[in-house]
MDAnalysis code that builds the backbone (N, CA, C; Angstrom):
import MDAnalysis as mda
import numpy as np

u = mda.Universe.empty(276, n_residues=92, atom_resindex=np.repeat(np.arange(92), 3), trajectory=True)
u.add_TopologyAttr("name", ["N", "CA", "C"] * 92)
u.add_TopologyAttr("resid", np.arange(1, 93))
u.add_TopologyAttr("resname", ["UNK", "UNK", "UNK", "UNK", "UNK", "UNK", "UNK", "UNK", "UNK", "UNK", "UNK", "UNK", "UNK", "UNK", "UNK", "UNK", "UNK", "UNK", "UNK", "UNK", "UNK", "UNK", "UNK", "UNK", "UNK", "UNK", "UNK", "UNK", "UNK", "UNK", "UNK", "UNK", "UNK", "UNK", "UNK", "UNK", "UNK", "UNK", "UNK", "UNK", "UNK", "UNK", "UNK", "UNK", "UNK", "UNK", "UNK", "UNK", "UNK", "UNK", "UNK", "UNK", "UNK", "UNK", "UNK", "UNK", "UNK", "UNK", "UNK", "UNK", "UNK", "UNK", "UNK", "UNK", "UNK", "UNK", "UNK", "UNK", "UNK", "UNK", "UNK", "UNK", "UNK", "UNK", "UNK", "UNK", "UNK", "UNK", "UNK", "UNK", "UNK", "UNK", "UNK", "UNK", "UNK", "UNK", "UNK", "UNK", "UNK", "UNK", "UNK", "UNK"])
u.atoms.positions = np.array([
    [-10.653, 0.077, 8.261],
    [-11.433, 0.524, 7.312],
    [-10.609, 0.560, 6.053],
    [-11.266, 0.424, 4.926],
    [-10.750, 0.284, 3.602],
    [-10.566, 1.659, 2.861],
    [-11.684, 2.537, 2.874],
    [-11.727, 3.788, 2.065],
    [-12.012, 4.853, 3.110],
    [-12.751, 4.707, 4.050],
    [-13.118, 5.714, 5.103],
    [-12.002, 5.657, 6.066],
    [-11.535, 6.924, 6.356],
    [-10.382, 7.044, 7.330],
    [-10.632, 8.209, 8.398],
    [-9.875, 8.300, 9.351],
    [-9.930, 9.383, 10.363],
    [-8.990, 10.275, 9.958],
    [-9.313, 11.556, 9.573],
    [-8.376, 12.694, 9.025],
    [-7.485, 13.045, 10.112],
    [-6.263, 13.473, 9.910],
    [-5.269, 13.970, 10.804],
    [-5.081, 15.419, 10.610],
    [-4.482, 16.063, 11.648],
    [-4.063, 17.513, 11.618],
    [-5.317, 18.265, 11.431],
    [-5.111, 19.334, 10.668],
    [-6.234, 20.449, 10.522],
    [-7.485, 19.716, 9.741],
    [-7.301, 18.779, 9.150],
    [-8.567, 18.307, 8.503],
    [-9.497, 17.692, 9.444],
    [-8.937, 17.146, 10.742],
    [-9.839, 16.584, 11.607],
    [-10.831, 17.655, 12.204],
    [-10.540, 18.908, 11.804],
    [-11.487, 19.870, 12.515],
    [-12.764, 19.865, 11.830],
    [-12.755, 19.377, 10.518],
    [-13.843, 19.414, 9.579],
    [-14.835, 18.202, 10.003],
    [-14.187, 16.947, 10.164],
    [-14.958, 15.743, 10.323],
    [-14.230, 14.741, 11.116],
    [-14.821, 13.822, 11.697],
    [-14.155, 12.777, 12.535],
    [-13.794, 11.519, 11.525],
    [-14.567, 11.582, 10.412],
    [-14.193, 10.567, 9.431],
    [-14.367, 11.328, 8.149],
    [-13.463, 10.747, 7.126],
    [-13.519, 11.290, 5.655],
    [-13.375, 10.109, 4.782],
    [-13.502, 10.472, 3.483],
    [-13.455, 9.513, 2.343],
    [-13.358, 10.292, 1.061],
    [-12.322, 9.924, 0.209],
    [-12.061, 10.670, -0.925],
    [-12.432, 9.508, -2.032],
    [-13.474, 9.642, -2.699],
    [-13.885, 8.847, -3.721],
    [-13.095, 8.992, -5.009],
    [-12.465, 10.004, -5.397],
    [-11.692, 10.007, -6.536],
    [-10.185, 10.244, -6.051],
    [-9.466, 9.774, -7.035],
    [-7.954, 9.915, -6.920],
    [-7.472, 11.400, -7.017],
    [-6.237, 11.639, -7.194],
    [-5.755, 12.851, -7.464],
    [-6.074, 13.479, -8.847],
    [-5.799, 14.717, -8.904],
    [-6.308, 15.352, -10.183],
    [-5.491, 14.944, -11.406],
    [-4.725, 13.962, -11.300],
    [-3.764, 13.381, -12.450],
    [-3.116, 14.620, -13.207],
    [-2.575, 15.492, -12.480],
    [-1.896, 16.608, -12.888],
    [-2.720, 17.753, -13.529],
    [-3.956, 17.651, -13.501],
    [-4.842, 18.537, -14.175],
    [-5.263, 19.580, -13.227],
    [-5.290, 20.841, -13.710],
    [-5.622, 22.017, -12.914],
    [-7.245, 21.946, -12.598],
    [-7.608, 22.442, -11.396],
    [-9.073, 22.576, -11.299],
    [-9.594, 21.407, -10.294],
    [-8.759, 20.449, -10.050],
    [-8.973, 19.403, -9.084],
    [-9.995, 18.365, -9.386],
    [-10.497, 18.196, -10.773],
    [-11.377, 17.282, -11.155],
    [-10.710, 16.015, -11.619],
    [-11.051, 14.883, -10.929],
    [-10.374, 13.718, -11.458],
    [-11.449, 12.947, -12.340],
    [-10.918, 12.323, -13.330],
    [-11.845, 11.841, -14.371],
    [-12.598, 10.560, -13.838],
    [-11.927, 9.723, -13.006],
    [-12.584, 8.536, -12.641],
    [-12.407, 8.225, -11.165],
    [-13.433, 7.600, -10.638],
    [-13.146, 7.215, -9.197],
    [-12.136, 6.288, -8.814],
    [-11.642, 6.250, -7.655],
    [-10.491, 5.258, -7.294],
    [-11.041, 3.871, -7.633],
    [-10.073, 2.882, -8.065],
    [-10.451, 1.685, -8.324],
    [-11.148, 0.967, -7.103],
    [-12.200, 0.304, -7.266],
    [-12.939, -0.441, -6.227],
    [-13.516, 0.314, -5.088],
    [-13.523, 1.785, -5.281],
    [-14.000, 2.619, -4.266],
    [-15.347, 2.383, -3.843],
    [-16.342, 1.975, -4.598],
    [-17.570, 1.686, -4.139],
    [-17.761, 0.448, -3.312],
    [-17.056, -0.590, -3.822],
    [-17.131, -1.938, -3.084],
    [-16.526, -1.576, -1.679],
    [-15.342, -0.879, -1.647],
    [-14.657, -0.561, -0.424],
    [-15.606, 0.265, 0.647],
    [-16.246, 1.198, -0.069],
    [-17.155, 2.020, 0.731],
    [-18.358, 1.285, 1.352],
    [-18.851, 0.415, 0.533],
    [-20.034, -0.457, 1.032],
    [-19.570, -1.319, 2.102],
    [-18.357, -1.904, 2.044],
    [-17.825, -2.701, 3.136],
    [-17.564, -1.925, 4.298],
    [-16.930, -0.788, 4.186],
    [-16.825, 0.114, 5.426],
    [-18.070, 0.554, 6.069],
    [-19.117, 0.947, 5.228],
    [-20.346, 1.142, 5.841],
    [-21.066, 0.108, 6.534],
    [-20.916, -1.243, 5.996],
    [-21.332, -2.335, 6.764],
    [-20.657, -2.508, 8.010],
    [-19.312, -2.276, 7.931],
    [-18.516, -2.517, 9.227],
    [-18.962, -1.353, 10.283],
    [-19.184, -0.194, 9.871],
    [-19.640, 0.853, 10.667],
    [-21.028, 0.530, 11.363],
    [-21.986, 0.069, 10.591],
    [-23.247, -0.279, 11.070],
    [-23.093, -1.474, 12.124],
    [-22.306, -2.389, 11.713],
    [-22.139, -3.528, 12.723],
    [-21.515, -2.992, 13.979],
    [-20.844, -2.071, 14.133],
    [-20.193, -1.426, 15.298],
    [-20.895, -0.365, 15.791],
    [-22.217, -0.020, 15.309],
    [-23.041, 1.043, 15.742],
    [-22.156, 2.421, 15.745],
    [-21.380, 2.604, 14.672],
    [-20.494, 3.700, 14.577],
    [-21.376, 4.743, 13.776],
    [-21.904, 5.795, 14.423],
    [-22.732, 6.765, 13.726],
    [-22.090, 8.162, 13.463],
    [-20.694, 8.165, 13.435],
    [-19.875, 9.235, 13.095],
    [-20.274, 9.658, 11.744],
    [-20.289, 10.964, 11.467],
    [-20.556, 11.509, 10.111],
    [-19.317, 11.571, 9.288],
    [-19.412, 11.296, 8.009],
    [-18.277, 11.298, 6.985],
    [-18.325, 12.402, 6.113],
    [-17.152, 13.076, 5.943],
    [-16.961, 14.070, 4.932],
    [-16.447, 13.486, 3.724],
    [-17.054, 13.753, 2.673],
    [-16.667, 13.191, 1.371],
    [-15.842, 14.133, 0.539],
    [-14.921, 13.850, -0.037],
    [-14.160, 14.780, -0.901],
    [-13.453, 15.920, -0.285],
    [-12.298, 15.534, 0.516],
    [-11.404, 16.506, 0.888],
    [-10.713, 17.216, -0.238],
    [-10.365, 16.353, -1.227],
    [-9.609, 16.680, -2.423],
    [-10.476, 16.623, -3.620],
    [-10.228, 17.386, -4.673],
    [-10.874, 17.089, -5.932],
    [-12.218, 17.798, -5.887],
    [-13.145, 17.525, -6.917],
    [-14.274, 18.123, -7.093],
    [-15.469, 17.019, -7.106],
    [-16.275, 17.144, -6.057],
    [-17.266, 15.955, -5.850],
    [-18.285, 15.983, -6.958],
    [-18.455, 17.072, -7.757],
    [-19.367, 17.026, -8.730],
    [-18.722, 17.094, -10.100],
    [-17.679, 16.175, -10.156],
    [-17.029, 16.120, -11.371],
    [-17.891, 15.445, -12.380],
    [-17.904, 15.913, -13.762],
    [-18.912, 15.735, -14.615],
    [-18.764, 14.301, -15.007],
    [-17.688, 13.512, -15.064],
    [-17.588, 12.145, -15.397],
    [-17.869, 11.191, -14.239],
    [-19.141, 11.047, -13.824],
    [-19.366, 10.160, -12.758],
    [-20.255, 8.997, -13.102],
    [-20.231, 8.621, -14.380],
    [-21.057, 7.584, -15.017],
    [-20.796, 6.284, -14.377],
    [-19.385, 5.896, -14.166],
    [-19.054, 4.620, -13.530],
    [-19.792, 4.513, -12.182],
    [-19.941, 5.475, -11.427],
    [-20.481, 5.355, -9.976],
    [-21.960, 5.054, -10.326],
    [-22.689, 5.855, -11.153],
    [-24.081, 5.795, -11.357],
    [-24.397, 4.310, -11.780],
    [-23.681, 3.910, -12.807],
    [-23.832, 2.515, -13.345],
    [-23.677, 1.481, -12.283],
    [-22.505, 1.604, -11.389],
    [-22.480, 0.682, -10.334],
    [-23.795, 0.591, -9.477],
    [-24.249, 1.727, -8.977],
    [-25.300, 1.740, -8.030],
    [-26.644, 1.269, -8.696],
    [-26.767, 1.658, -10.087],
    [-28.011, 1.105, -10.576],
    [-27.912, -0.387, -10.758],
    [-26.786, -0.964, -11.050],
    [-26.531, -2.329, -11.010],
    [-26.888, -2.989, -9.748],
    [-26.331, -2.429, -8.511],
    [-26.472, -2.985, -7.312],
    [-27.965, -2.809, -6.919],
    [-28.629, -1.789, -7.340],
    [-30.101, -1.766, -6.993],
    [-30.895, -2.860, -7.616],
    [-30.730, -3.033, -9.051],
    [-31.308, -4.070, -9.706],
    [-31.117, -5.355, -9.196],
    [-29.871, -5.607, -8.872],
    [-29.584, -7.019, -8.165],
    [-30.351, -7.142, -6.872],
    [-30.375, -6.197, -6.000],
    [-31.120, -6.297, -4.806],
    [-32.498, -6.488, -5.006],
    [-33.058, -5.790, -5.966],
    [-34.507, -5.968, -6.202],
    [-34.921, -7.353, -6.781],
    [-33.866, -8.019, -7.688],
    [-34.029, -9.303, -8.197],
    [-33.982, -10.332, -6.900],
    [-33.151, -10.048, -6.088],
    [-32.997, -11.078, -4.779],
    [-34.168, -10.951, -4.049],
    [-34.859, -9.846, -3.951],
    [-36.179, -9.712, -3.169],
    [-37.262, -10.286, -3.737],
    [-37.195, -10.599, -5.000],
    [-38.582, -11.167, -5.687],
    [-38.753, -12.594, -5.444],
])
């Protein structure tokens, strides 16, 4: 897998799979990363497709680190909006 991983140690008590969409806090206090990891959405999509192909139905815990509600998530929203538009155009 590319971005989804099996947590180790104590973290494994929370979920059998995990995914951190954002990088570290870049030295800032409060744990909010300003940008998603580079290529995270493409990697997440590929991992999800691999999991589906292998009938892997384990749940995934997102964001062991950082703040999943970080105010600067525009990049992710723009990506998914674009993917949605492309998919709709392909189906027309």
